[in-house]
C-alpha positions as CSV (number, residue, x, y, z in Angstrom):
1,M,-5.1,8.6,-5.9
2,A,-4.7,8.9,-1.8
3,A,-5.5,12.7,-1.9
4,T,-10.0,11.9,-3.1
5,E,-10.8,8.9,-1.5
6,G,-13.8,9.0,-0.2
7,V,-14.6,11.8,-2.4
8,I,-18.1,12.4,-4.1
9,K,-17.6,12.8,-7.6
10,F,-21.3,12.6,-8.3
11,R,-24.3,15.1,-8.1
12,C,-26.4,13.9,-6.0
13,D,-30.1,15.3,-5.7
14,F,-30.7,14.5,-1.9
15,T,-33.9,14.4,0.6
16,P,-33.1,14.4,4.3
17,A,-35.6,11.3,5.8
18,P,-36.4,9.4,8.7
19,A,-33.3,6.4,8.9
20,L,-35.2,2.7,8.2
21,P,-36.0,0.2,10.8
22,A,-33.1,-1.1,12.6
23,A,-35.0,-4.5,11.0
24,Q,-34.7,-4.1,7.7
25,I,-30.8,-3.3,7.5
26,A,-29.8,-6.2,10.0
27,A,-28.3,-8.3,7.5
28,L,-26.3,-6.0,5.8
29,N,-24.7,-4.4,9.2
30,A,-24.1,-7.4,9.7
31,W,-21.9,-8.5,6.6
32,R,-21.0,-4.9,7.1
33,K,-19.2,-5.8,10.4
34,I,-17.8,-8.7,8.8
35,M,-16.0,-6.6,6.4
36,Y,-15.0,-4.1,9.0
37,M,-13.9,-7.4,11.4
38,T,-10.9,-8.0,8.6
39,A,-9.8,-4.9,7.4
40,L,-12.0,-5.1,4.3
41,I,-13.8,-1.9,5.1
42,G,-12.3,0.9,7.5
43,Q,-10.0,3.2,8.5
44,D,-6.4,3.5,8.6
45,P,-4.5,7.1,8.6
46,A,-1.2,5.4,6.9
47,R,-3.4,4.5,3.7
48,Y,-5.3,6.4,0.8
49,G,-4.8,9.9,2.8
50,G,-6.7,8.3,6.0
51,Y,-10.0,8.7,4.5
52,G,-12.9,5.4,5.2
53,F,-12.7,2.9,2.4
54,G,-15.1,0.5,1.3
55,N,-18.9,0.3,1.5
56,I,-21.9,-2.6,1.2
57,S,-25.2,-2.5,-0.6
58,C,-28.3,-4.0,-0.8
59,R,-31.4,-4.4,-3.2
60,L,-35.0,-3.2,-1.3
61,D,-36.9,-4.7,-4.0
62,D,-36.2,-8.8,-5.6
63,L,-38.3,-7.9,-9.0
64,E,-36.2,-10.0,-12.1
65,V,-37.1,-6.5,-14.4
66,G,-33.7,-5.6,-16.4
67,D,-33.9,-2.1,-17.3
68,R,-34.8,-0.7,-14.8
69,Q,-34.2,1.3,-11.9
70,H,-33.4,-0.5,-8.2
71,P,-33.6,0.9,-5.5
72,F,-31.1,0.1,-2.7
73,V,-29.3,1.0,0.5
74,I,-25.9,1.4,0.9
75,T,-23.3,2.4,3.7
76,G,-23.3,6.3,4.1
77,T,-20.4,8.6,2.5
78,Q,-16.7,8.2,5.6
79,T,-18.9,5.6,7.9
80,G,-15.9,2.9,7.3
81,G,-13.8,4.1,10.3
82,K,-17.3,3.0,12.6
83,P,-16.5,-0.5,14.2
84,D,-20.3,-0.3,14.4
85,L,-22.9,1.1,12.1
86,T,-26.7,2.5,13.4
87,A,-29.2,3.3,11.0
88,D,-28.7,6.7,10.9
89,D,-25.5,5.5,9.0
90,Y,-27.5,4.4,5.7
91,V,-29.2,5.6,3.2
92,V,-31.6,4.8,0.2
93,V,-30.5,5.3,-3.2
94,T,-34.0,5.7,-5.8
95,G,-32.2,6.3,-8.5
96,C,-29.0,6.1,-10.4
97,Y,-28.0,7.4,-13.4
98,P,-24.2,7.0,-14.5
99,A,-24.3,9.1,-18.1
100,E,-25.4,12.5,-16.1
101,N,-23.1,11.9,-13.4
102,R,-26.3,11.7,-10.9
103,L,-27.8,10.2,-7.7
104,V,-31.0,10.4,-6.4
105,A,-31.0,9.4,-2.4
106,R,-32.6,9.8,1.1
107,G,-32.2,8.9,3.9
108,P,-30.5,10.6,7.4
109,V,-26.9,10.1,5.8
110,Q,-25.4,11.5,2.5
111,P,-24.7,8.0,0.0
112,S,-20.2,6.5,-0.2
113,S,-18.8,7.9,-2.6
114,E,-19.0,4.6,-5.1
115,S,-22.6,4.4,-4.4
116,L,-22.8,5.6,-8.9
117,T,-20.9,1.7,-9.4
118,H,-22.9,0.0,-7.5
119,G,-26.4,1.1,-8.7
120,A,-24.6,0.5,-11.8
121,I,-23.7,-2.7,-11.2
122,Y,-27.6,-3.4,-9.8
123,V,-28.5,-2.8,-13.6
124,L,-26.5,-5.3,-15.2
125,D,-28.8,-8.2,-13.9
126,S,-32.4,-8.5,-11.9
127,R,-30.4,-11.1,-10.2
128,I,-27.9,-9.0,-7.9
129,L,-29.3,-8.1,-4.5
130,W,-26.0,-7.6,-3.4
131,V,-22.6,-5.7,-3.4
132,V,-19.7,-5.5,-1.3
133,H,-16.4,-2.4,-2.6
134,A,-13.7,-3.2,-0.6
135,H,-9.8,-2.2,-0.3
136,S,-8.3,-5.4,0.1
137,P,-4.2,-4.9,-1.2
138,E,-4.3,-8.8,-0.9
139,I,-6.8,-9.9,-3.5
140,W,-5.6,-6.7,-5.7
141,R,-1.4,-7.3,-6.2
142,N,-2.2,-11.2,-6.8
143,A,-5.6,-10.0,-9.4
144,A,-3.5,-11.6,-12.3
145,A,-2.8,-14.9,-10.4
146,L,-6.4,-14.9,-9.4
147,G,-8.1,-14.3,-12.4
148,L,-10.0,-11.0,-11.8
149,P,-11.9,-9.2,-14.8
150,M,-10.2,-5.5,-14.1
151,T,-12.0,-2.7,-15.2
152,G,-9.5,-0.3,-17.3
153,D,-8.0,3.0,-15.4
154,A,-11.0,4.6,-14.5
155,P,-11.6,6.7,-11.2
156,Y,-13.6,5.5,-8.8
157,G,-17.2,6.4,-8.4
158,T,-17.4,8.1,-12.2
159,P,-19.4,7.3,-14.9
160,A,-16.0,5.9,-16.6
161,M,-15.9,3.0,-13.9
162,A,-19.9,2.4,-14.4
163,E,-19.6,1.8,-18.3
164,E,-16.0,-0.1,-17.6
165,V,-18.2,-2.6,-15.3
166,R,-20.5,-2.6,-17.8
167,R,-18.1,-3.7,-20.0
168,L,-16.6,-6.3,-18.1
169,F,-20.0,-8.2,-17.7
170,R,-20.2,-8.3,-21.3
171,E,-16.7,-9.9,-22.5
172,S,-15.1,-11.2,-19.9
173,D,-16.2,-14.4,-16.8
174,L,-17.3,-11.6,-14.5
175,P,-21.1,-12.9,-14.8
176,E,-19.4,-16.6,-13.2
177,K,-16.8,-15.2,-10.7
178,R,-18.9,-12.3,-9.1
179,I,-15.2,-10.2,-8.9
180,F,-14.0,-8.0,-10.6
181,G,-10.9,-5.7,-9.1
182,M,-10.5,-1.6,-10.5
183,S,-7.0,-1.0,-12.0
184,G,-7.7,2.6,-11.7
185,H,-8.4,2.7,-7.6
186,E,-6.1,1.0,-5.3
187,D,-6.7,-1.8,-3.9
188,G,-10.8,-1.8,-4.8
189,I,-12.1,-4.9,-5.1
190,V,-15.7,-5.1,-6.0
191,T,-18.1,-8.5,-5.6
192,F,-22.0,-8.9,-6.0
193,G,-24.8,-12.0,-5.7
194,R,-28.1,-12.7,-5.3
195,T,-27.3,-13.0,-1.3
196,A,-25.0,-11.8,1.1
197,E,-23.3,-15.1,1.6
198,E,-22.9,-15.5,-1.9
199,A,-21.8,-11.8,-2.4
200,G,-19.5,-11.6,0.7
201,G,-18.7,-14.9,1.0
202,V,-16.7,-14.3,-3.0
203,M,-15.1,-11.9,-1.2
204,L,-13.7,-13.9,1.4
205,N,-13.1,-16.8,-0.7
206,Y,-10.6,-15.0,-3.1
207,L,-9.2,-13.1,0.1
208,A,-7.8,-16.3,1.5
209,R,-6.5,-17.4,-1.9
210,A,-4.8,-13.9,-2.1
211,L,-3.6,-15.0,1.4
212,Q,-2.3,-18.8,0.5
213,I,0.1,-16.7,-2.9
214,G,1.5,-14.2,-0.7
């Protein structure tokens, strides 16, 4: 798996476009920095073939309309190793079509390799406005003890992973816990929520609980 970490597996209809205003991504950038400081997002030559890992996104609308496209802004591909990001490191995904393995995006940089999964989560519930995808060996190896819903052995960034997320949302307590692990994606953990504090707080809370287990 490490050899393909960070590699984009979907087709992206990408249009180069100016970056969003810095003020529009200020909260997103602040929470991305927190995830970087706690090593939940980052880059390590000794992990995952040296590729950057982890990403964060938020929706650009807060309309409570189900089963529709919700544009979202997400960190660009292979930005995990940067301590600080600028507006040029974020991209807007305007369309997400897991069944077609396709995204539509615009911005100064290509979208993260996990963008398809983020898009699939936003469609689950229009009240979900933030998604964090981190890599945490501590949470991942203690998933059973923590009672985490886990996907099947599906590759990241694929229609199969998107379908696994939908299955978990239907069949487990994922809507209440707002966190799941990726069985087929080493150390992959995803949280979501209506606010940045909710999505980020769930991740940090489970990290603290995992560290207590050891």
